[in-house]
N, C-alpha and C positions, 0 to 999 in steps of 0.2 A: 317426382319430387326433387330431381336434380335442378339446381339453380346455379347459374354462372354469373359472376360479377366481374366486370372488366375494371381493372385498376391501372392507372398510368404508372410508368416507372417513377415519375416524380413523387406520386403519392406513396408508393412503396418505400422510396428513400426517406420520405418524411416519417413514415411509420417506424422504420428501422432506427432512424436517428432518435426518435422519441423513446423507443424501447430501450435503446442504449443509455440514454439519459436517466430514465426511470430505474434501470438496473443499478447504475452507479449510486443513485440516491438511496435506494433500498439497502445496498451494501453499507453505505455510510451510516444510515440509521441503525442497522443491525450492530455495527461496530460500536456505536455509542451506547446502545442499550445493553449489549451482551459482552462488551469489553474485547471484541474481536479487532483484528487489525483492519483498518479501513483500506480502500483501494490505494495502491502505491501511487505516490505523486500528488494525490488530492490534498486540498487544504486540511481536511480532517486527518489524513495520514501524517502530515507534517506536525500537527498539534499532538497527535498520539505518539509519534516518534520522539518528540522533544520530552514529553512526560515520561516515557519509558526510559530515556537516557538519564534523566534526572534521578529516577528511582535507582538505576544501576550505579550512578555516581555516589548517591547517598549510602548505598549498601557496600560501597568500597570495591565494586567489581569493575575495575579499570586498571590500565597499565600506563605508567608514565615513562616516556623515553626522552633522553636528553641529546641524542645525536643520531646521525644516520647509521652509525655502526651498531648502536644499541637497538635501533629499529630493525636492522637486518638480522641481528641475533634473535630478537623476539620473533620475527616472522619465520625464521628458519626453525625455531623451536616448535612452532605450530605445525610444520610439515611432519615432524617426527612424533608428535603427540598423538 
């Protein structure tokens, strides 16, 4: 009952490429359906990231800095927090 199939390296590469594409598409669909973070850097991730940022801004969860010195003070405060 053992059966062997010979597959060329090119065919294997095509299969792996297609699997990678399908995996990314499924992750994107799951993210849209269930509110999860889409794969980093994808178009869906940028849309999701922008929406999340707008929510944070509307909720007042941001910090405004007016100079490099203020920025350095803020960043230093994160190290000790």
